[in-house]
N, C-alpha and C positions, 0 to 999 in steps of 0.2 A: 788405517795401517791396525796391522791383528798385534795382539796383545805379546805373541814372541816375539813381533820383527822390534815392537817399540821396546823391548830389554834387550836384544841382538844390539840395538847401535850405541847405550848407552858406554861400552869400551871404546868403539870405533871413536866416541866422541872426547872423548876425554885425552885421545891423541891429534884430531884435528884442530884446526885452527878456525873452526866458525867463531859467530858472535859469542862472545863472552866466558872462551874456550881457555884456549892455549895464549889466547892475549888477555886476558884477563876478566872480572867478574864484569858484567852489564847491572850498572841499577836500574831495574825496573820504575819508571815514572808515577811520581803518587797520582792520585784521583782516577776517576772513570775513562776506560776506551770509547764505550756506550754514551752515546750521548741522553737516550731517554735509557730507562729502566730494561731490561730484558724481561721476556714472558714468563712469570709467576705462572708454575704448573698447576694443571690441574684439582692435582689432590688436597693443594694447600688451598687453594681457593675453597675447596666443597669442604675441608677443617675444620674452617674459620667461620664457613657460613653458619654450619653446624652447630658453632659455637655460640650462634648471635650473637657474633663482633664482630671487627672489622681489623683490618693490619693496622692501619692507625692507629687504633685502639689499643692494642695490642703490643704495638712498637713506644705508646706514652705509657705504655704498664708498667714494662720492662726499665725502661727507662727511668719512671719515677723508682722503684726499686731498690736500682741502683745509684741513683740521687739523695735516698732517705737512709740508705744500709750501708753506714761507712765502715762499718765492718766486716760486711761482705768485699766492701774496696779496698779496703788492708791487705786483706787478706788473696786477694787477684792480686797487688802489686810487687807482695812477699815472694808470691808464687812466681811472678813474670819474673821476677828479678832471678831466683834461684835455677831458670831453665835458659836463662839469659834473651828474652824477648821483651819488646815491648806492652806492657799492660793494655792498652790500647785492643790490640789483636785480642787479647780473652772479651775484653768488654763488647769487641764486632761479634766476636762469637756467641757468645753469649745474647745480645740484642737480635742475632739471626736468629738462632733457634727459639724462641720464644717471641719473634713477631710471626715467622711460617711456621713452625712446627704444633709449638705447645704455648701456652697460656704460663704466663709467671704467675708464680705464689704470691701474695704479699710479702709474706715475712723471708724472711733466709732460714727461721726456725722452721717453717714447715717443711722445708728441704729432707729437715733432721728428723721430723715424724715421720716422712714418705717412708724414709731411707729406713727406717726403724721396724715398717710393717714388713721389709721383705727378709727383716736378719732371723733365719735358722729355719727359713722354709728350705723343704726339701724339692728340691727337681734337680732335673737334668739338661746337658746341651745334648741332643743328638737328633733321631728324625727316624723312624717307620720302626721304634724299636732295638735301635742300632745306636749307641752312644757315640759320638763325635770320636774319642779315642781311637773306640773298636773302630772307625771307619777310616782314619787317615792311618791306619797300621796296614790299607789295602797293601799291596805292590805297586799301584800304581803312585803312591806317594813315597815309595823308597828316593828318589831322586832329593826329595828334601831333607832326608835325616840329617844329612850334612852340613844345614844352613846352621851359620852362629849367628845367635839370638834369636829372639821371639819373635822384631820386626819378617826377619827375615824368613822365619820359620812357618808364620800364619801367610806370611803375603805367597808363599811359594805352595803350600795349601791349596790357598783360595786361588792360585794359577790350575793348579792341576783341575780342580774341582772344575772349573770355566771348561778346558778344554776337554775332560775325558768325561765329565756325568754331568752336568748342566743341560737339563732337557734330552736325554739318551736314556735307552735301557742299557744295562750292563747284567749277563746271564738270570735274564728273566727279571730284574726290577728295573724297573723304570723311575728316575729321578727328576726332579721339578724342573723346572727353566725359570729358576729364579737364583740369587746371589746366595752363595755359600750362608752369608751370616744371616739373609730370615729365614734359609732351611734347618740350619744344627744349629742355630747360636738363639731364638727366639720362643721360648718354650708359651711364652704366652697367646701374643699374635706376631704374625711377621711385618717387618715394618718399626715397630717399636724401638725407640731409645728411652732411656731416663736418664732425669735428676737435674742436676742445675745446668749442666754442658750437656745432657742430650746425646752422652756416649753410649755406642754401641760396642751392646758383648765382644763380639769379635775384634774391634779395634781396641779395646780395654785388652787384648790380650795380646795384639804385637806391640802395644807398649809396654808393657808392664815392665822390662829389661830397664828401659831409660827410669819409667817413674821409682821402680827399685831403686837405682841407683842414684838419682839427685833426689829422690822426698825421702828414703829410706821406706820407702809401703812394704808387707810383705808382697812377694811376688805371684801373679796369681797361676789359676792351672783349671785346665777344661775339664776336669772331673768332680771340681766344685764350684757348681753354677752359683746356688748361695753368696759365694764369696766373692764373684765379681759381681753380681747385681748390686749386692751391698757395698762395696767399693765404689762401685759408678754412683751410684744414688748417694754415698756420702758427700755432701759437700764440699768438703774438705780433700778427701781422696780426690773427688771427680775433679775439682781445679786443677788437680794435678797432671792427671789425664788429659785435662783439655790445655795446658801449655806444653804438654811433650808432644802431644799430637799437632800444634801452630809450629812446633820447633822441630818436629820433623819435614813438614812440611816444608819451611824456610830451607833445611839442607838440604833439603833433594832440589830443590831447586836452582841449589847455590852450586852442589856439587855433579849434575847430571844433564841441569839447561843452560847453565854457567850464567843464571840467572841471580839478583840479590832482590825478594820481594819483600823485604823486612821494612820500607816506607809505604807500603803499601796493605793498608788493614780490609781493603775488601778482598784483593788478593786471597790472603790469608782466612779470611771469611768462607770465602767463595771452598776453597781447598778444603778447611772443614768439615762446608755442609757435603759435598760431591765425595771425598776422599779419594783413594788411588794417587796420591800427589807423585809419587814414583814414574809410575805408568804418563801420566798425564807431565810430566819433563820430560820425560822421552821423547813422546810427541810433539812436542815444541822444538828442542833439543834435534830433530829429522828433519824437522820445515825451515828451521835455522843454516841447516847447512848450505844453501845456497849462497848466503852470504845477506839477501837481504832479512835484517830481522824483523818477528811478529812479534809481539808483546802477549804476553798472558796476558788474560780480557778474564774480568770480574760478572758472574752469573747475576739475578734481581736479589742475591741473597746479599750480595758482596756487594753491588752498585749500592742498594740499603746504607750498609753500612759506610762507603766512600764518601756519600752522597749527605748523610749526616754525621760527617767525622767532625765539624768545628763543637757541633751540640756532646758528641760521644766525649769526647776527650775534655768538656770540663767536668765529663762528671769526675774524674782522675786528680 
């Protein structure tokens, strides 16, 4: 379904009697829907081979970090409580990121040291000499101006990028056929995420209102790229953004698709990995309009979390 169509169904679904909407919330069963692990993307395989390691070794490394660092586990529990989620969702996201995307450091202190290296650096979010603030001031983004809250605002801007600019030529200027976050929000190299939670800078900007409200951290601004990187690399602040991301995914599936995914850490880990929970919830809700219940499905990343769930819960 086209992106715009996905969001058009949301208002209709709120008034209709599809599964889990007017008749109540449908609780998604625990565990994996796939018997075998879905295929792992080639990029993750190549990255792991380049590091002369394996997925099993990386999983064991992050598992052992969590098992040995009770300070980190205590922080996870505290932050999860503040955002009203079970801590296993955060553990699952950390394990998934450090198994398939990056290697874990041996100690939490290493994340603080790495974060400090970015503090005070001078760089900005932009593309081809144009800052992102200048870019979103273009008339194509006028419909986003009235959006209430950071998540709605930046989600709108991301949709405009996809529909109006991505892979197109505007006024003689060609724009890359790539994600908004990769083009404008990663001055080091595209695809890079950072810190304990491997947060994308655009995701942080989307979630900054919730994190400010719940955790009291200063709101992030696209004009201060260094502060955004400092926030997502600082382990304490990064945990708040992780929790906010998971909280938003749970809320989106409940309000848009009428499904409660809070008992399935593999699903929240999947959404943490792939992003765009509102759009995905809308697609699922549209599929369920016919009366047959289609369950959300885990990807390779979430599958591991559910497969190792008993062991991961033991870390808490």
